[in-house]
Phi, psi and omega in degrees: 000316179297315181297321182293340182246010177064040185233168166271154181297335183267001183297142175278137182267144175270143177299131180091354180293138179268132180243144172273126178261112183294153181299141180301335181289346184279078181204165175286133179292118188285352185270003182294124179293157177304137179087357178246159182287138171269179183232145178226141179253125185291136175241171180302136178094349180288145165232164179299322180295318181292325178292318178299317180296316183298323184259008172057047172234161181284150179300319182299313183291326178294316178297315182296321182295339183248006177064034180232170177271156180298332183267000185293145174281147178257156176246144179301133182093349179295138180262129181243143173272128176264112187293148183274053179276172180302120183296134179086353181281146176239160175302135181300328181292343182269358182291142180287161181295324179204148176079154182281148172239135179306142182296120180217159174289159181288167180291152173274155184254138178242107179278132187240146177291131175058032178206157175294156183294153171251158178239149184209158170239142173282157176297159174231163178094184182300135178082010185295338181271357176268189179292124183228148178290165182244132176252117178262133173245124178253118190285164174278174182292134178080012183271165173257105186298327179294318180291319176299322179298319178296323180292325180280337189305315182299333180273318193273326191296331180288348179260340181161201176291147172240123181234132183233092177292162179252138170295151185284336184266170179243140182207120175057036180086358179234206184248154175220154176272359181057029183051033184244087184293327177300322177293323176296320178298319179297320180294319179295314180298317180294323180295315180295317179295319180294320179294318179296318179297327184276322187243001173063222188284009169283345186255119180283136182264336183229154180076031181268180186242137174249129172240132177221140178236130174060241178299327176293333175293321177300313180294315184298318181296319180289323176292316185296318181290340181263351178218058184291338178287321178289318182239087185269354179231133182233147165231107185250120182256108183087046181288154176219139176294339179288343184292333181259001176073192184296335180266015186303312182299320179292322179296318178297316181298322181289332182269358187306318185298331182269343185276127180264321184199135178232130174243123175252119183237111180223130178299144178300335180265010176277138183297340183263011186300324179290327176291326176297317180295323178293320176297320179301325179297328177297313182293317178297319180294335180267358179083015177282138176295116188234140168235120181252120182239128178226070184296139181287348182276353186242150169245220179269089188202161176251089191267053186293321182280323183283322183222067183298330181296000000 
């Protein structure tokens, strides 16, 4: 009932609110013997990821059991086989490097023309089926964008969509942007367009958020100053004044009217912390609302599990 109405189970109802009552057939068939697949009937608002989460199976195994792709759209009334895998188990490849992550289904995949795939999570909580902002995360060099997306999901999904594009290059078993911000800009633009085409007016086109770490910070800063209306809020992890080149101060000044808020977060033990402070001076000098954070507990790292706050 909560899923059909885009709500949390604990949400308080307003008098007069209209609720969608899902069809009684939309349930797991209770007669499935142990070790055999159960059945589920899709209702409005379902995604493959939400069904996998509800029945505590991995997204990959659910898609494979039904001969579909993880990114495929579902139709109301479609019957799905729920595989009899170990309840609560997740793909080993999705485990975080350190610290626990709340049990969630894996990210959905967005295949893009002439670009590496992007990964995304839908919003959760009240209002998730309405227009919601998009949070983009641009990964560091050598990262796994799908895994990073899973790490960000517990923080980001309550605020809106989470989208994690992939760099086109390969580095150390992961992905890299090849220090090519125009290619990164193309990947971000294609990801937003692809998400909008798939989910329509649930996807906000302007006033979104860019997050970038390390090499992804370089791409994010360059994308952000050139599209401040689309990305009016930034969280840059490991920013450097060198990322925008000699014209950096002028680029920031030109984008000032569109920027609502910029947060620069660099560990005090990160080698670029002094460059972050110089970049911060550009935003302050242009009148952009800035928060500069240099915690002594961090170096050059993405400490989502250790210090999520």
